[in-house]
C-alpha positions in Angstrom: -44.1 -11.6 52.2 -43.1 -13.4 55.4 -41.5 -16.2 53.4 -39.5 -13.7 51.3 -38.3 -12.0 54.5 -37.3 -15.3 56.0 -35.3 -16.2 52.9 -33.7 -12.8 52.8 -32.4 -13.3 56.4 -31.1 -16.8 55.8 -27.3 -17.3 56.1 -25.8 -18.0 52.7 -22.0 -18.0 52.8 -21.6 -18.8 49.0 -22.0 -15.2 48.0 -18.8 -13.5 46.7 -17.6 -10.0 47.3 -19.0 -8.7 44.0 -22.5 -9.9 45.1 -22.4 -7.7 48.2 -21.1 -4.6 46.3 -23.9 -5.0 43.7 -26.4 -5.5 46.5 -25.7 -2.1 48.1 -25.1 -0.3 44.8 -21.4 0.3 45.3 -19.6 0.3 42.0 -16.5 -1.7 41.4 -14.2 -0.2 38.7 -13.8 -2.5 35.7 -10.6 -0.8 34.4 -8.2 1.7 35.8 -9.3 5.3 35.5 -7.0 8.4 35.9 -8.6 9.1 39.3 -7.7 5.6 40.5 -4.1 5.9 39.5 -3.8 9.3 41.2 -5.4 8.0 44.4 -3.0 5.0 44.5 0.0 7.2 43.8 -0.8 9.8 46.4 -1.9 7.2 48.9 1.2 5.1 48.7 3.4 8.2 49.0 1.6 9.1 52.2 1.9 5.6 53.5 5.7 5.6 52.9 6.0 8.9 54.7 3.9 7.7 57.6 6.0 4.5 58.0 9.3 6.4 57.9 8.2 9.2 60.2 6.9 6.9 62.9 9.8 4.5 62.5 12.1 7.4 63.2 10.2 8.2 66.4 10.4 4.6 67.6 14.2 4.5 66.9 14.8 7.8 68.7 12.9 6.7 71.8 14.7 3.4 71.9 18.2 4.9 71.5 17.9 8.0 73.8 17.8 7.0 77.4 16.3 10.4 78.3 13.1 9.2 76.7 12.8 6.1 78.9 9.8 7.4 80.9 6.1 6.4 80.7 5.0 9.3 78.4 7.6 8.4 75.8 6.8 4.7 76.0 3.2 5.6 75.2 4.4 7.9 72.4 6.5 5.0 71.0 3.5 2.7 71.1 1.4 5.3 69.3 4.1 5.6 66.7 4.0 1.8 66.3 0.2 2.0 65.9 0.5 4.7 63.3 3.3 2.8 61.5 0.9 -0.2 61.4 -1.8 2.1 60.1 0.5 3.1 57.2 1.1 -0.5 56.3 -2.6 -1.4 56.6 -3.6 1.5 54.4 -1.0 0.6 51.8 -2.5 -3.0 51.8 -5.9 -1.4 51.2 -4.7 0.7 48.3 -3.1 -2.4 46.7 -6.4 -4.3 46.9 -8.8 -1.6 45.7 -10.2 -0.5 42.3 -10.5 -3.2 39.7 -8.6 -5.6 42.1 -11.6 -5.6 44.5 -13.6 -8.0 42.3 -10.7 -10.6 42.5 -10.7 -10.7 46.3 -12.1 -13.6 48.2 -14.3 -12.8 51.3 -11.4 -13.9 53.5 -9.0 -11.5 51.8 -11.6 -8.7 52.0 -12.1 -9.3 55.7 -8.4 -9.3 56.3 -8.1 -5.9 54.5 -10.8 -4.4 56.7 -9.5 -6.0 59.9 -6.1 -4.4 59.4 -7.6 -1.0 59.0 -9.9 -1.4 62.0 -7.0 -2.6 64.2 -4.7 0.2 63.2 -7.2 3.0 63.6 -8.5 1.6 66.9 -4.9 1.3 68.2 -4.2 4.9 67.1 -7.2 6.2 68.9 -6.5 4.1 72.0 -3.0 5.5 72.2 -4.2 9.0 71.8 -6.5 8.4 74.8 -3.7 6.9 76.8 -1.4 9.9 76.1 -4.2 12.2 77.1 -4.7 10.4 80.4 -1.0 10.5 81.2 -0.7 14.2 80.4 -3.7 15.0 82.5 -2.4 13.1 85.5 1.1 14.6 85.1 0.2 18.2 84.6 -2.6 18.4 87.2 -0.3 16.9 89.8 2.6 19.1 88.7 5.0 16.2 88.3 8.1 16.0 86.1 7.0 12.6 84.9 4.2 10.2 85.6 4.9 7.8 88.6 3.4 4.9 86.6 5.6 1.8 87.0 7.0 0.2 83.8 5.0 -2.9 84.4 1.7 -0.9 84.4 2.8 0.9 81.2 3.5 -2.5 79.5 0.1 -3.7 80.7 -1.6 -0.6 79.3 0.1 -1.1 76.0 -0.9 -4.8 75.8 -4.5 -3.8 76.6 -4.6 -1.3 73.8 -3.5 -3.8 71.3 -5.8 -6.5 72.7 -8.8 -4.2 72.3 -7.6 -3.3 68.8 -7.3 -6.9 67.7 -10.7 -7.7 69.1 -12.4 -4.7 67.4 -10.7 -5.7 64.2 -11.8 -9.3 64.3 -15.4 -8.7 65.4 -16.9 -7.9 61.9 -15.2 -10.8 60.2 -16.1 -13.4 62.9 -19.7 -12.7 63.6 -20.9 -9.1 63.3 -21.4 -8.9 59.6 -24.4 -8.9 57.3 -24.0 -12.3 55.6 -27.0 -13.5 57.6 -29.0 -10.3 57.2 -28.6 -8.7 53.8 -30.8 -5.8 54.7 -28.2 -4.7 57.3 -25.3 -4.4 54.8 -23.3 -1.2 54.9 -22.8 0.9 51.7 -19.3 1.9 52.7 -18.1 -1.6 53.7 -20.6 -3.9 52.0 -19.9 -7.0 54.1 -20.1 -5.1 57.4 -23.2 -4.8 59.5 -24.6 -1.2 59.7 -25.3 -1.8 63.4 -21.6 -2.5 63.9 -20.7 0.7 62.2 -23.0 2.6 64.5 -21.5 0.9 67.5 -17.9 1.6 66.3 -18.6 5.2 65.4 -20.4 6.0 68.8 -17.6 4.3 70.7 -14.9 6.5 69.0 -17.0 9.6 69.4 -17.3 8.9 73.1 -13.5 8.5 73.2 -13.2 11.8 71.4 -15.4 13.6 74.0 -13.5 12.1 76.9 -10.3 13.4 75.3 -11.9 16.8 74.8 -12.9 16.9 78.5 -9.4 16.0 79.7 -7.6 18.4 77.5 -10.1 21.2 78.3 -9.4 20.7 82.0 -5.7 20.9 81.2 -6.2 24.0 79.1 -8.1 25.9 81.8 -5.7 24.7 84.5 -2.7 25.9 82.5 -4.3 29.2 81.8 -5.0 29.6 85.5 -1.3 28.9 86.2 -0.2 31.5 83.7 -2.3 34.2 85.3 -0.6 33.5 88.6 3.0 33.2 87.3 4.0 36.9 87.0 6.6 36.4 89.7 8.3 33.5 88.1 10.8 33.3 85.3 10.0 33.8 81.7 11.3 30.3 80.9 8.5 28.8 83.0 5.9 31.0 81.3 7.2 30.0 77.8 7.0 26.4 78.7 3.4 26.7 79.8 2.5 28.6 76.7 4.1 26.0 74.5 2.1 23.3 76.3 -1.1 25.2 75.6 -0.2 25.4 71.9 0.5 21.7 71.8 -2.9 20.9 73.4 -4.7 23.2 70.9 -2.9 21.5 68.0 -3.7 18.0 69.3 -7.4 18.8 69.6 -7.5 20.5 66.2 -5.7 17.7 64.4 -8.0 15.1 66.0 -11.2 16.9 65.1 -10.1 17.6 61.5 -8.8 14.0 60.8 -11.4 11.9 62.6 -14.7 13.7 62.7 -15.5 13.4 58.9 -14.9 9.6 58.9 -16.8 9.0 62.2 -19.8 11.1 61.0 -19.8 9.3 57.7 -19.8 5.8 59.3 -22.6 6.9 61.7 -24.7 8.3 58.9 -24.1 5.1 56.8 -25.2 3.0 59.7 -28.3 5.0 60.4 -29.4 5.8 56.9 -27.8 3.2 54.6 -28.0 4.1 50.9 -29.9 7.3 51.7 -26.7 8.7 53.3 -24.8 8.6 50.0 -21.7 7.9 52.0 -19.8 6.3 49.0 -19.5 9.8 47.5 -16.9 10.9 50.1 -15.8 7.8 52.0 -12.4 7.6 50.3 -11.7 11.2 51.2 -12.6 10.5 54.8 -10.3 7.5 55.0 -7.4 9.5 53.6 -7.9 12.3 56.1 -8.1 9.8 59.0 -4.9 8.2 57.8 -3.2 11.6 57.8 -3.6 11.7 61.6 -1.0 8.9 61.7 1.4 11.4 60.0 0.4 14.3 62.1 0.9 12.5 65.4 4.7 12.2 65.3 4.9 15.9 64.3 2.8 17.1 67.2 4.0 14.8 69.9 7.7 14.5 68.9 9.0 17.2 66.7 7.8 19.9 69.2 10.3 18.4 71.7 13.8 19.8 71.3 15.5 16.7 72.6 13.6 14.6 70.1 14.7 16.9 67.3 18.3 16.6 68.3 18.0 12.8 68.4 16.5 12.8 64.9 19.4 14.9 63.6 21.9 12.5 65.2 20.2 9.5 63.6 20.1 11.1 60.1 23.7 12.2 60.4 24.7 8.7 61.3 22.8 7.3 58.3 24.5 9.9 56.0 27.9 9.0 57.3 27.3 5.3 56.9 26.0 5.9 53.4 29.1 7.9 52.5 31.4 5.3 54.1 32.6 7.7 56.7 33.5 6.5 60.2 30.6 6.8 62.6 31.1 9.3 65.4 29.5 9.0 68.8 27.0 11.5 70.0 25.9 12.6 73.4 22.6 10.8 72.7 24.5 7.5 72.6 27.2 8.0 75.1 25.6 9.8 78.0 24.1 7.4 80.6 20.4 7.5 81.4 19.6 10.5 83.5 17.8 10.0 86.9 14.3 11.2 87.0 15.3 14.2 89.1 17.6 15.5 86.3 15.3 14.6 83.4 14.8 18.3 82.7 18.6 19.0 82.1 19.5 20.9 79.0 22.7 19.8 77.3 24.8 22.9 76.6 28.0 21.2 75.7 29.6 17.7 75.6 31.2 18.4 79.0 28.5 20.2 80.9 24.7 19.8 81.4 22.8 22.6 82.9 19.7 21.6 85.0 16.9 23.9 86.0 15.9 23.9 89.6 13.2 21.4 90.4 12.9 21.9 94.1 9.6 23.9 94.1 6.3 22.8 92.8 6.2 25.6 90.2 9.6 24.8 88.8 8.4 21.4 87.6 6.9 23.2 84.7 10.3 23.6 83.1 10.5 20.1 81.9 10.7 19.9 78.2 8.3 17.7 76.2 4.7 17.5 75.1 
């Protein structure tokens, strides 16, 4: 028995992908079924929408100087992570089903690495946005005072952590040297790694919940003491509360099923029956990359105006009409003190007063 256990734990890198799938009992489709075709068609459609939506956010932030503040840099980076997630998921779809048996181990690891990197980057950006919003709202500022250099460093750190987390399973934390530790969801991955990754993301989730809960109660307290202020301020605060609720709801709906599935797979292995719903969990998690630009961007009036301007320019260019300049392109960057200005016409910009601490709530945005 001891000899058999020793042989079972010996590293043997000659095994192919099919061997590991058969080992954990995960079936590889031999031919294309109707379900596979539907999954690929729907999945690729979602990926295209994710890429286009997040690309639109990135273009809007880069073209409109009014978005050149830390929060929008972080939103742009989150859009880049979600765009990358759309590409990674499309790559996964095009290497699944009957194609899985044709993959080399290197190709299989690359497929998993891209998914891990994109999802980790998306979660990291969500956390960074939560931290920035917490700092800004609690201190009643128009924008975070974080220097651009620190924002760039934060973005670099997010991607560095994402790359490391993506490479860890393929480089050393896999089950090729311990076949009893193989996951049923990702047959070459170590179950212990899945436990670590799931717990790490769950801790990130609880940190976000704590920060947004504090913001929620703080905002509710402000509303109860704002009866003497303008209705515009109260509407802005209520809108902020709605945004926070949507953020928490979307994150829970999109991420909790996948995280719980990975945790159960890591703890129970085959007894978890995770393969029965792992594809559904992955699709739902990917949908968070589509929800993010809607929550963080489309709720901002200035972002919507920028989107319309970009789409109008594309339509004019497609129709061979001369391109007309828009206030988004011709107005210079606003100083931070006038970042809350609302453009009423091409000649005049009306700015809310920002002299008092309470008036800082009138800034539009997330």
